[in-house]
GUTI-779251 format. One record per residue (C-alpha): residue number from 0; residue in one letter; x, y, z. Coordinates in steps of 0.25 Angstrom, whole numbers, plus 2048, in hexadecimal, padded with zeros to 3 digits. Example, Ala and Ser with C-alpha at 12.3 -4.5 7.8 and 13.67 -1.06 7.14 Angstrom:
<recs>
<rec num="0" residu="A" xx="831" yy="7EE" zz="81F"/>
<rec num="1" residu="S" xx="837" yy="7FC" zz="81D"/>
</recs>
This chain:
<recs>
<rec num="0" residu="X" xx="353" yy="0A6" zz="0E6"/>
<rec num="1" residu="X" xx="34E" yy="0B1" zz="0E6"/>
<rec num="2" residu="X" xx="358" yy="0BD" zz="0E5"/>
<rec num="3" residu="X" xx="35F" yy="0C3" zz="0F0"/>
<rec num="4" residu="X" xx="35D" yy="0D0" zz="0EB"/>
<rec num="5" residu="X" xx="34E" yy="0D0" zz="0EC"/>
<rec num="6" residu="X" xx="34D" yy="0C7" zz="0F9"/>
<rec num="7" residu="X" xx="348" yy="0D4" zz="100"/>
<rec num="8" residu="X" xx="33C" yy="0D7" zz="0F4"/>
<rec num="9" residu="X" xx="339" yy="0C7" zz="0F7"/>
<rec num="10" residu="X" xx="33A" yy="0C6" zz="105"/>
<rec num="11" residu="X" xx="32F" yy="0D4" zz="104"/>
<rec num="12" residu="X" xx="325" yy="0CD" zz="0FB"/>
<rec num="13" residu="X" xx="325" yy="0C0" zz="104"/>
<rec num="14" residu="X" xx="31F" yy="0C7" zz="111"/>
<rec num="15" residu="X" xx="314" yy="0D1" zz="107"/>
<rec num="16" residu="X" xx="30F" yy="0C4" zz="100"/>
<rec num="17" residu="X" xx="30F" yy="0BC" zz="10D"/>
<rec num="18" residu="X" xx="307" yy="0C7" zz="115"/>
<rec num="19" residu="X" xx="2FF" yy="0CA" zz="10B"/>
<rec num="20" residu="X" xx="2FA" yy="0BB" zz="109"/>
<rec num="21" residu="X" xx="2FA" yy="0BB" zz="11B"/>
<rec num="22" residu="X" xx="304" yy="0AF" zz="11B"/>
<rec num="23" residu="X" xx="30E" yy="0AD" zz="128"/>
<rec num="24" residu="X" xx="31B" yy="0AB" zz="123"/>
<rec num="25" residu="X" xx="319" yy="09D" zz="127"/>
<rec num="26" residu="X" xx="30E" yy="09B" zz="11D"/>
<rec num="27" residu="X" xx="316" yy="0A2" zz="111"/>
<rec num="28" residu="X" xx="322" yy="098" zz="116"/>
<rec num="29" residu="X" xx="318" yy="08D" zz="113"/>
<rec num="30" residu="X" xx="314" yy="08F" zz="107"/>
<rec num="31" residu="X" xx="321" yy="092" zz="102"/>
<rec num="32" residu="X" xx="326" yy="084" zz="105"/>
<rec num="33" residu="X" xx="332" yy="08A" zz="110"/>
<rec num="34" residu="X" xx="333" yy="08A" zz="11F"/>
<rec num="35" residu="X" xx="32E" yy="098" zz="125"/>
<rec num="36" residu="X" xx="33A" yy="09D" zz="129"/>
<rec num="37" residu="X" xx="340" yy="09A" zz="11A"/>
<rec num="38" residu="X" xx="334" yy="0A4" zz="115"/>
<rec num="39" residu="X" xx="337" yy="0AE" zz="123"/>
<rec num="40" residu="X" xx="344" yy="0B1" zz="11D"/>
<rec num="41" residu="X" xx="342" yy="0B3" zz="10F"/>
<rec num="42" residu="X" xx="336" yy="0BD" zz="114"/>
<rec num="43" residu="X" xx="33F" yy="0C2" zz="11B"/>
<rec num="44" residu="X" xx="349" yy="0C5" zz="10F"/>
<rec num="45" residu="X" xx="353" yy="0BC" zz="115"/>
<rec num="46" residu="X" xx="356" yy="0B1" zz="10C"/>
<rec num="47" residu="X" xx="350" yy="0B0" zz="0FD"/>
<rec num="48" residu="X" xx="345" yy="0A4" zz="0FB"/>
<rec num="49" residu="X" xx="344" yy="098" zz="0F0"/>
<rec num="50" residu="X" xx="33C" yy="09E" zz="0E5"/>
<rec num="51" residu="X" xx="335" yy="090" zz="0E7"/>
<rec num="52" residu="X" xx="32E" yy="093" zz="0F4"/>
<rec num="53" residu="X" xx="32A" yy="0A2" zz="0EF"/>
<rec num="54" residu="X" xx="324" yy="09B" zz="0E2"/>
<rec num="55" residu="X" xx="31B" yy="095" zz="0ED"/>
<rec num="56" residu="X" xx="318" yy="0A2" zz="0F4"/>
<rec num="57" residu="X" xx="316" yy="0A9" zz="0E7"/>
<rec num="58" residu="X" xx="30B" yy="09F" zz="0E3"/>
<rec num="59" residu="X" xx="305" yy="0A1" zz="0EF"/>
<rec num="60" residu="X" xx="304" yy="0B0" zz="0EF"/>
<rec num="61" residu="X" xx="2FF" yy="0AF" zz="0E1"/>
<rec num="62" residu="X" xx="30B" yy="0B9" zz="0DC"/>
<rec num="63" residu="X" xx="317" yy="0B6" zz="0D1"/>
<rec num="64" residu="X" xx="324" yy="0B5" zz="0DA"/>
<rec num="65" residu="X" xx="329" yy="0C0" zz="0D3"/>
<rec num="66" residu="X" xx="321" yy="0CA" zz="0DC"/>
<rec num="67" residu="X" xx="329" yy="0C8" zz="0E8"/>
<rec num="68" residu="X" xx="334" yy="0CF" zz="0E0"/>
<rec num="69" residu="X" xx="32C" yy="0DC" zz="0DD"/>
<rec num="70" residu="X" xx="32D" yy="0E6" zz="0E8"/>
<rec num="71" residu="X" xx="321" yy="0E7" zz="0F3"/>
<rec num="72" residu="X" xx="322" yy="0F7" zz="0F3"/>
<rec num="73" residu="X" xx="314" yy="0FE" zz="0EE"/>
<rec num="74" residu="X" xx="310" yy="10C" zz="0EC"/>
<rec num="75" residu="X" xx="309" yy="112" zz="0F7"/>
<rec num="76" residu="X" xx="2FB" yy="110" zz="0F7"/>
<rec num="77" residu="X" xx="2EF" yy="114" zz="102"/>
<rec num="78" residu="X" xx="2E3" yy="10A" zz="105"/>
<rec num="79" residu="X" xx="2D4" yy="10B" zz="105"/>
<rec num="80" residu="X" xx="2D3" yy="100" zz="112"/>
<rec num="81" residu="X" xx="2D8" yy="104" zz="120"/>
<rec num="82" residu="X" xx="2DA" yy="0F5" zz="124"/>
<rec num="83" residu="X" xx="2E3" yy="0EF" zz="12E"/>
<rec num="84" residu="X" xx="2F1" yy="0EF" zz="128"/>
<rec num="85" residu="X" xx="2F7" yy="0E0" zz="128"/>
<rec num="86" residu="X" xx="301" yy="0DB" zz="120"/>
<rec num="87" residu="X" xx="2F8" yy="0D5" zz="116"/>
<rec num="88" residu="X" xx="2F1" yy="0E0" zz="114"/>
<rec num="89" residu="X" xx="2FF" yy="0E7" zz="110"/>
<rec num="90" residu="X" xx="302" yy="0DC" zz="109"/>
<rec num="91" residu="X" xx="2F6" yy="0DC" zz="102"/>
<rec num="92" residu="X" xx="2F5" yy="0EA" zz="0FD"/>
<rec num="93" residu="X" xx="304" yy="0EB" zz="0FB"/>
<rec num="94" residu="X" xx="301" yy="0DF" zz="0EF"/>
<rec num="95" residu="X" xx="2F5" yy="0E6" zz="0EC"/>
<rec num="96" residu="X" xx="2FF" yy="0F4" zz="0E9"/>
<rec num="97" residu="X" xx="309" yy="0EA" zz="0E3"/>
<rec num="98" residu="X" xx="2FE" yy="0E3" zz="0D8"/>
<rec num="99" residu="X" xx="2F8" yy="0F3" zz="0D3"/>
<rec num="100" residu="X" xx="308" yy="0F8" zz="0D3"/>
<rec num="101" residu="X" xx="30C" yy="0EC" zz="0CA"/>
<rec num="102" residu="X" xx="300" yy="0EF" zz="0C2"/>
<rec num="103" residu="X" xx="302" yy="0FC" zz="0C0"/>
<rec num="104" residu="X" xx="30F" yy="0F9" zz="0BC"/>
<rec num="105" residu="X" xx="30B" yy="0EF" zz="0B0"/>
<rec num="106" residu="X" xx="300" yy="0FC" zz="0AC"/>
<rec num="107" residu="X" xx="309" yy="105" zz="0AA"/>
<rec num="108" residu="X" xx="314" yy="0FC" zz="0A3"/>
<rec num="109" residu="X" xx="30A" yy="0F9" zz="09A"/>
<rec num="110" residu="X" xx="306" yy="108" zz="097"/>
<rec num="111" residu="X" xx="312" yy="10D" zz="095"/>
<rec num="112" residu="X" xx="316" yy="100" zz="08C"/>
<rec num="113" residu="X" xx="30A" yy="102" zz="084"/>
<rec num="114" residu="X" xx="30A" yy="110" zz="082"/>
<rec num="115" residu="X" xx="2FC" yy="112" zz="08B"/>
<rec num="116" residu="X" xx="300" yy="11C" zz="096"/>
<rec num="117" residu="X" xx="2F4" yy="123" zz="09A"/>
<rec num="118" residu="X" xx="2F3" yy="132" zz="095"/>
<rec num="119" residu="X" xx="2E9" yy="137" zz="0A0"/>
<rec num="120" residu="X" xx="2EC" yy="13D" zz="0AC"/>
<rec num="121" residu="X" xx="2E5" yy="141" zz="0B8"/>
<rec num="122" residu="X" xx="2E3" yy="150" zz="0BC"/>
<rec num="123" residu="X" xx="2EA" yy="155" zz="0CB"/>
<rec num="124" residu="X" xx="2DD" yy="157" zz="0D2"/>
<rec num="125" residu="X" xx="2E4" yy="157" zz="0DF"/>
<rec num="126" residu="X" xx="2E1" yy="165" zz="0E3"/>
<rec num="127" residu="X" xx="2D2" yy="162" zz="0DF"/>
<rec num="128" residu="X" xx="2C7" yy="15E" zz="0EA"/>
<rec num="129" residu="X" xx="2C6" yy="14F" zz="0E9"/>
<rec num="130" residu="X" xx="2B8" yy="14F" zz="0E1"/>
<rec num="131" residu="X" xx="2BD" yy="15B" zz="0D8"/>
<rec num="132" residu="X" xx="2C9" yy="151" zz="0D6"/>
<rec num="133" residu="X" xx="2C0" yy="148" zz="0D2"/>
<rec num="134" residu="X" xx="2B5" yy="151" zz="0C8"/>
<rec num="135" residu="X" xx="2C3" yy="155" zz="0BE"/>
<rec num="136" residu="X" xx="2C6" yy="145" zz="0BE"/>
<rec num="137" residu="X" xx="2BA" yy="144" zz="0BC"/>
<rec num="138" residu="X" xx="2B8" yy="14C" zz="0B0"/>
<rec num="139" residu="X" xx="2C6" yy="149" zz="0AC"/>
<rec num="140" residu="X" xx="2C4" yy="138" zz="0AC"/>
<rec num="141" residu="X" xx="2B6" yy="139" zz="0A6"/>
<rec num="142" residu="X" xx="2B5" yy="147" zz="09E"/>
<rec num="143" residu="X" xx="2B1" yy="140" zz="090"/>
<rec num="144" residu="X" xx="2A6" yy="135" zz="098"/>
<rec num="145" residu="X" xx="29F" yy="12F" zz="0A2"/>
<rec num="146" residu="X" xx="2A6" yy="126" zz="0AF"/>
<rec num="147" residu="X" xx="2A4" yy="117" zz="0AE"/>
<rec num="148" residu="X" xx="2AC" yy="110" zz="0B8"/>
<rec num="149" residu="X" xx="2B1" yy="105" zz="0AF"/>
<rec num="150" residu="X" xx="2B9" yy="10F" zz="0A9"/>
<rec num="151" residu="X" xx="2BF" yy="115" zz="0B6"/>
<rec num="152" residu="X" xx="2CB" yy="10D" zz="0B7"/>
<rec num="153" residu="X" xx="2CE" yy="111" zz="0A7"/>
<rec num="154" residu="X" xx="2CC" yy="11E" zz="0AA"/>
<rec num="155" residu="X" xx="2D6" yy="120" zz="0B5"/>
<rec num="156" residu="X" xx="2E0" yy="118" zz="0AD"/>
<rec num="157" residu="X" xx="2DE" yy="122" zz="0A1"/>
<rec num="158" residu="X" xx="2E3" yy="12D" zz="0AB"/>
<rec num="159" residu="X" xx="2F1" yy="123" zz="0B1"/>
<rec num="160" residu="X" xx="2EA" yy="11E" zz="0BB"/>
<rec num="161" residu="X" xx="2E9" yy="110" zz="0BD"/>
<rec num="162" residu="X" xx="2E0" yy="107" zz="0C2"/>
<rec num="163" residu="X" xx="2E2" yy="0FA" zz="0C7"/>
<rec num="164" residu="X" xx="2D8" yy="0F1" zz="0CA"/>
<rec num="165" residu="X" xx="2DC" yy="0E3" zz="0D0"/>
<rec num="166" residu="X" xx="2D8" yy="0DA" zz="0DB"/>
<rec num="167" residu="X" xx="2DF" yy="0DC" zz="0E7"/>
<rec num="168" residu="X" xx="2E7" yy="0D5" zz="0EF"/>
<rec num="169" residu="X" xx="2E0" yy="0DB" zz="0FC"/>
<rec num="170" residu="X" xx="2D1" yy="0DA" zz="0F9"/>
<rec num="171" residu="X" xx="2CE" yy="0E5" zz="102"/>
<rec num="172" residu="X" xx="2D7" yy="0EE" zz="0FC"/>
<rec num="173" residu="X" xx="2CE" yy="0F6" zz="0F2"/>
<rec num="174" residu="X" xx="2D7" yy="102" zz="0EA"/>
<rec num="175" residu="X" xx="2E3" yy="108" zz="0ED"/>
<rec num="176" residu="X" xx="2EA" yy="113" zz="0E4"/>
<rec num="177" residu="X" xx="2FB" yy="116" zz="0E1"/>
<rec num="178" residu="X" xx="305" yy="11D" zz="0D9"/>
<rec num="179" residu="X" xx="310" yy="115" zz="0D3"/>
<rec num="180" residu="X" xx="31B" yy="11D" zz="0CA"/>
<rec num="181" residu="X" xx="31B" yy="111" zz="0C3"/>
<rec num="182" residu="X" xx="30D" yy="110" zz="0BF"/>
<rec num="183" residu="X" xx="305" yy="11D" zz="0C4"/>
<rec num="184" residu="X" xx="2F9" yy="11F" zz="0CD"/>
<rec num="185" residu="X" xx="2F2" yy="111" zz="0CE"/>
<rec num="186" residu="X" xx="2E1" yy="10D" zz="0D4"/>
<rec num="187" residu="X" xx="2E3" yy="102" zz="0DA"/>
<rec num="188" residu="X" xx="2D3" yy="0FB" zz="0DB"/>
<rec num="189" residu="X" xx="2D1" yy="0EC" zz="0E0"/>
<rec num="190" residu="X" xx="2CA" yy="0E5" zz="0D6"/>
<rec num="191" residu="X" xx="2C3" yy="0D8" zz="0DE"/>
<rec num="192" residu="X" xx="2B6" yy="0D7" zz="0D8"/>
<rec num="193" residu="X" xx="2B1" yy="0D8" zz="0E4"/>
<rec num="194" residu="X" xx="2B5" yy="0E8" zz="0E7"/>
<rec num="195" residu="X" xx="2A8" yy="0EE" zz="0E1"/>
<rec num="196" residu="X" xx="2AB" yy="0F8" zz="0D4"/>
<rec num="197" residu="X" xx="2A4" yy="103" zz="0D9"/>
<rec num="198" residu="X" xx="2AF" yy="101" zz="0E4"/>
<rec num="199" residu="X" xx="2BB" yy="0FF" zz="0DA"/>
<rec num="200" residu="X" xx="2B7" yy="10E" zz="0D2"/>
<rec num="201" residu="X" xx="2B6" yy="113" zz="0DF"/>
<rec num="202" residu="X" xx="2C4" yy="10F" zz="0E3"/>
<rec num="203" residu="X" xx="2C9" yy="114" zz="0D6"/>
<rec num="204" residu="X" xx="2C4" yy="122" zz="0D8"/>
<rec num="205" residu="X" xx="2C8" yy="122" zz="0E6"/>
<rec num="206" residu="X" xx="2D5" yy="11F" zz="0E3"/>
<rec num="207" residu="X" xx="2D7" yy="12A" zz="0D8"/>
<rec num="208" residu="X" xx="2D2" yy="133" zz="0E1"/>
<rec num="209" residu="X" xx="2DD" yy="131" zz="0E9"/>
<rec num="210" residu="X" xx="2E6" yy="131" zz="0DD"/>
<rec num="211" residu="X" xx="2E0" yy="13D" zz="0D9"/>
<rec num="212" residu="X" xx="2E0" yy="145" zz="0E6"/>
<rec num="213" residu="X" xx="2EE" yy="141" zz="0E9"/>
<rec num="214" residu="X" xx="2EB" yy="138" zz="0F5"/>
<rec num="215" residu="X" xx="2EF" yy="128" zz="0EF"/>
<rec num="216" residu="X" xx="2F7" yy="122" zz="0F7"/>
<rec num="217" residu="X" xx="2FD" yy="12B" zz="100"/>
<rec num="218" residu="X" xx="2FA" yy="125" zz="10C"/>
<rec num="219" residu="X" xx="2F9" yy="115" zz="10F"/>
<rec num="220" residu="X" xx="2ED" yy="11A" zz="116"/>
<rec num="221" residu="X" xx="2E3" yy="124" zz="10F"/>
<rec num="222" residu="X" xx="2DF" yy="130" zz="118"/>
<rec num="223" residu="X" xx="2D1" yy="131" zz="11A"/>
<rec num="224" residu="X" xx="2D0" yy="13F" zz="112"/>
<rec num="225" residu="X" xx="2D7" yy="13A" zz="105"/>
<rec num="226" residu="X" xx="2CC" yy="12E" zz="104"/>
<rec num="227" residu="X" xx="2C1" yy="138" zz="106"/>
<rec num="228" residu="X" xx="2C8" yy="140" zz="0FC"/>
<rec num="229" residu="X" xx="2C9" yy="134" zz="0F0"/>
<rec num="230" residu="X" xx="2BB" yy="12E" zz="0F4"/>
<rec num="231" residu="X" xx="2B6" yy="13E" zz="0F1"/>
<rec num="232" residu="X" xx="2BE" yy="13D" zz="0E4"/>
<rec num="233" residu="X" xx="2B8" yy="12F" zz="0DF"/>
<rec num="234" residu="X" xx="2AB" yy="133" zz="0E4"/>
<rec num="235" residu="X" xx="2AA" yy="13E" zz="0DB"/>
<rec num="236" residu="X" xx="2B1" yy="139" zz="0D0"/>
<rec num="237" residu="X" xx="2A8" yy="12C" zz="0D0"/>
<rec num="238" residu="X" xx="29D" yy="134" zz="0D5"/>
<rec num="239" residu="X" xx="29C" yy="143" zz="0CF"/>
<rec num="240" residu="X" xx="295" yy="149" zz="0DA"/>
<rec num="241" residu="X" xx="28B" yy="152" zz="0D1"/>
<rec num="242" residu="X" xx="287" yy="144" zz="0CA"/>
<rec num="243" residu="X" xx="284" yy="13D" zz="0D7"/>
<rec num="244" residu="X" xx="27B" yy="149" zz="0DD"/>
<rec num="245" residu="X" xx="273" yy="147" zz="0D2"/>
<rec num="246" residu="X" xx="272" yy="138" zz="0D1"/>
<rec num="247" residu="X" xx="26F" yy="137" zz="0DF"/>
<rec num="248" residu="X" xx="265" yy="140" zz="0DD"/>
<rec num="249" residu="X" xx="25F" yy="139" zz="0D1"/>
<rec num="250" residu="X" xx="25F" yy="12C" zz="0DA"/>
<rec num="251" residu="X" xx="257" yy="133" zz="0E6"/>
<rec num="252" residu="X" xx="24A" yy="12C" zz="0E5"/>
<rec num="253" residu="X" xx="253" yy="120" zz="0E8"/>
<rec num="254" residu="X" xx="253" yy="119" zz="0F7"/>
<rec num="255" residu="X" xx="261" yy="11D" zz="0FD"/>
<rec num="256" residu="X" xx="268" yy="10E" zz="0FB"/>
<rec num="257" residu="X" xx="263" yy="10D" zz="0EE"/>
<rec num="258" residu="X" xx="267" yy="11E" zz="0E8"/>
<rec num="259" residu="X" xx="276" yy="11A" zz="0EF"/>
<rec num="260" residu="X" xx="276" yy="10D" zz="0E5"/>
<rec num="261" residu="X" xx="270" yy="115" zz="0D8"/>
<rec num="262" residu="X" xx="27A" yy="11F" zz="0DA"/>
<rec num="263" residu="X" xx="286" yy="118" zz="0DD"/>
<rec num="264" residu="X" xx="283" yy="10F" zz="0D0"/>
<rec num="265" residu="X" xx="282" yy="11A" zz="0C9"/>
<rec num="266" residu="X" xx="291" yy="11E" zz="0CB"/>
<rec num="267" residu="X" xx="297" yy="112" zz="0CB"/>
<rec num="268" residu="X" xx="29B" yy="115" zz="0D9"/>
<rec num="269" residu="X" xx="29A" yy="10F" zz="0E7"/>
<rec num="270" residu="X" xx="28D" yy="110" zz="0EF"/>
<rec num="271" residu="X" xx="297" yy="116" zz="0FC"/>
<rec num="272" residu="X" xx="29B" yy="11F" zz="0F1"/>
<rec num="273" residu="X" xx="28D" yy="125" zz="0F0"/>
<rec num="274" residu="X" xx="28B" yy="123" zz="0FF"/>
<rec num="275" residu="X" xx="297" yy="12C" zz="102"/>
<rec num="276" residu="X" xx="292" yy="136" zz="0F7"/>
<rec num="277" residu="X" xx="283" yy="137" zz="0FD"/>
<rec num="278" residu="X" xx="286" yy="138" zz="10C"/>
<rec num="279" residu="X" xx="295" yy="13F" zz="10D"/>
<rec num="280" residu="X" xx="28B" yy="14C" zz="111"/>
<rec num="281" residu="X" xx="285" yy="147" zz="11D"/>
<rec num="282" residu="X" xx="289" yy="145" zz="12B"/>
<rec num="283" residu="X" xx="291" yy="13A" zz="12F"/>
<rec num="284" residu="X" xx="285" yy="132" zz="135"/>
<rec num="285" residu="X" xx="27D" yy="134" zz="12A"/>
<rec num="286" residu="X" xx="287" yy="12F" zz="11F"/>
<rec num="287" residu="X" xx="288" yy="125" zz="128"/>
<rec num="288" residu="X" xx="278" yy="121" zz="129"/>
<rec num="289" residu="X" xx="277" yy="122" zz="11B"/>
<rec num="290" residu="X" xx="283" yy="119" zz="117"/>
<rec num="291" residu="X" xx="27E" yy="10E" zz="123"/>
<rec num="292" residu="X" xx="270" yy="10F" zz="11B"/>
<rec num="293" residu="X" xx="276" yy="10B" zz="10D"/>
<rec num="294" residu="X" xx="281" yy="100" zz="112"/>
<rec num="295" residu="X" xx="275" yy="0FA" zz="11C"/>
<rec num="296" residu="X" xx="26C" yy="0F9" zz="10E"/>
<rec num="297" residu="X" xx="276" yy="0F4" zz="104"/>
<rec num="298" residu="X" xx="27A" yy="0E9" zz="110"/>
<rec num="299" residu="X" xx="26B" yy="0E6" zz="110"/>
<rec num="300" residu="X" xx="269" yy="0E5" zz="100"/>
<rec num="301" residu="X" xx="276" yy="0DC" zz="101"/>
<rec num="302" residu="X" xx="27E" yy="0E5" zz="0FC"/>
<rec num="303" residu="X" xx="288" yy="0EA" zz="106"/>
<rec num="304" residu="X" xx="290" yy="0F6" zz="103"/>
<rec num="305" residu="X" xx="29D" yy="0F3" zz="108"/>
<rec num="306" residu="X" xx="2AD" yy="0F5" zz="102"/>
<rec num="307" residu="X" xx="2AB" yy="0E7" zz="0F8"/>
<rec num="308" residu="X" xx="29B" yy="0E9" zz="0F7"/>
<rec num="309" residu="X" xx="295" yy="0F3" zz="0F0"/>
<rec num="310" residu="X" xx="284" yy="0F5" zz="0F0"/>
<rec num="311" residu="X" xx="280" yy="0F1" zz="0E0"/>
<rec num="312" residu="X" xx="28D" yy="0F1" zz="0DB"/>
<rec num="313" residu="X" xx="290" yy="0F5" zz="0CC"/>
<rec num="314" residu="X" xx="298" yy="0ED" zz="0C3"/>
<rec num="315" residu="X" xx="2A2" yy="0F3" zz="0BB"/>
<rec num="316" residu="X" xx="2B0" yy="0EF" zz="0B7"/>
<rec num="317" residu="X" xx="2BA" yy="0F7" zz="0BE"/>
<rec num="318" residu="X" xx="2C7" yy="0F2" zz="0B8"/>
<rec num="319" residu="X" xx="2D3" yy="0FA" zz="0B1"/>
<rec num="320" residu="X" xx="2D5" yy="0F6" zz="0A4"/>
<rec num="321" residu="X" xx="2E1" yy="0FD" zz="09F"/>
<rec num="322" residu="X" xx="2E9" yy="0F5" zz="0A5"/>
<rec num="323" residu="X" xx="2E5" yy="0E8" zz="09D"/>
<rec num="324" residu="X" xx="2E3" yy="0EF" zz="090"/>
<rec num="325" residu="X" xx="2F1" yy="0F3" zz="091"/>
<rec num="326" residu="X" xx="2F7" yy="0E5" zz="094"/>
<rec num="327" residu="X" xx="2F0" yy="0DE" zz="088"/>
<rec num="328" residu="X" xx="2F4" yy="0E9" zz="07F"/>
<rec num="329" residu="X" xx="304" yy="0E7" zz="086"/>
<rec num="330" residu="X" xx="301" yy="0D8" zz="080"/>
<rec num="331" residu="X" xx="2FA" yy="0DC" zz="072"/>
<rec num="332" residu="X" xx="308" yy="0E3" zz="071"/>
<rec num="333" residu="X" xx="30F" yy="0D9" zz="075"/>
<rec num="334" residu="X" xx="317" yy="0E1" zz="081"/>
<rec num="335" residu="X" xx="312" yy="0D7" zz="08A"/>
<rec num="336" residu="X" xx="30F" yy="0C7" zz="08A"/>
<rec num="337" residu="X" xx="2FF" yy="0BF" zz="08C"/>
<rec num="338" residu="X" xx="308" yy="0BC" zz="099"/>
<rec num="339" residu="X" xx="309" yy="0C8" zz="09F"/>
<rec num="340" residu="X" xx="2FC" yy="0CE" zz="09B"/>
<rec num="341" residu="X" xx="2F5" yy="0C2" zz="0A2"/>
<rec num="342" residu="X" xx="2FD" yy="0C6" zz="0AF"/>
<rec num="343" residu="X" xx="2F9" yy="0D5" zz="0AB"/>
<rec num="344" residu="X" xx="2EC" yy="0D1" zz="0AC"/>
<rec num="345" residu="X" xx="2EE" yy="0C6" zz="0B8"/>
<rec num="346" residu="X" xx="2E8" yy="0BD" zz="0AF"/>
<rec num="347" residu="X" xx="2EB" yy="0AE" zz="0AB"/>
<rec num="348" residu="X" xx="2F5" yy="0AF" zz="09E"/>
<rec num="349" residu="X" xx="2EA" yy="0A5" zz="097"/>
<rec num="350" residu="X" xx="2DE" yy="0AE" zz="09A"/>
<rec num="351" residu="X" xx="2E4" yy="0B9" zz="093"/>
<rec num="352" residu="X" xx="2EA" yy="0B1" zz="088"/>
<rec num="353" residu="X" xx="2DA" yy="0AD" zz="088"/>
<rec num="354" residu="X" xx="2D6" yy="0B8" zz="086"/>
<rec num="355" residu="X" xx="2E0" yy="0BE" zz="07D"/>
<rec num="356" residu="X" xx="2DD" yy="0B5" zz="074"/>
<rec num="357" residu="X" xx="2CD" yy="0B8" zz="075"/>
<rec num="358" residu="X" xx="2D0" yy="0C6" zz="070"/>
<rec num="359" residu="X" xx="2CD" yy="0CA" zz="062"/>
<rec num="360" residu="X" xx="2D6" yy="0C6" zz="056"/>
<rec num="361" residu="X" xx="2E0" yy="0D3" zz="058"/>
<rec num="362" residu="X" xx="2DE" yy="0D6" zz="064"/>
<rec num="363" residu="X" xx="2E8" yy="0CF" zz="06B"/>
<rec num="364" residu="X" xx="2F6" yy="0C9" zz="062"/>
<rec num="365" residu="X" xx="2FC" yy="0BE" zz="06B"/>
</recs>
């Protein structure tokens, strides 16, 4: 039986996961193998559910039973989309944030345990314009060398900002950022392979803009000016205006569609980022005409320009690997077990054990 002191927490968790999976109380009761009335009383916190039927539900939801005893409280987050907020969407987004917080807490524990806390910080740029802020951060990040998109998560981690790249429970949530007193600033990016790499990079830069400009997580519904400022910051950070102008002029001999593609690939950004830069000083009518022309040709060529698709997308790995490196170091130093390493990796234990055995002698001592 569940401890009576945990009834409210378990009841709230039962409701959370039922709504997340779009089930009725009758559906959940059938999966648990109990009557609808018995399930409803447990979800209302009036009776303690038996471990047996709770275990059946957890197996269906794909979660450990311990998840039911965790708090549902999450940091305040502003999401990018403006969909109708159903209970299922709210539950999916809450679970996405909980996953990111759990990961960030593990990350912070590994840093402290191994003495690997990042020494670098970032300058305060809140008094600057978005473009000037981006220029200052770019100089801080890449003073000693050029920018590479693959290194962006590691660069952020070195300056104390954790980058969470995982497939989200809600496939239509692409990115967000939050601050938690236990783990600091976190940028979360949907790591689903279907999301173009350029979009992941842009989302990380955009959320960095919110963090540094002081507008991250302030409201559940983002304000238009805050979004414009974060976009201007990300655009200047990834595609500096002077370098863009020179490259755009170099490609003047190309047809409009090919010109946009050539520039976007040079800067590892989305076509929309280039289109925004090219058309932002034009009138609304001309701007919309040029964007429609590009999108129509992209669709005609079989490479639609949408949230999920990027014309002639580049392939590059966008994943923060420092977390896994720290976890492996902790396992090598016997601070965590192999099974815990597998849990942190999100992989089967046997798969991780096989990888460890294949490491060169001396890399890992079982």
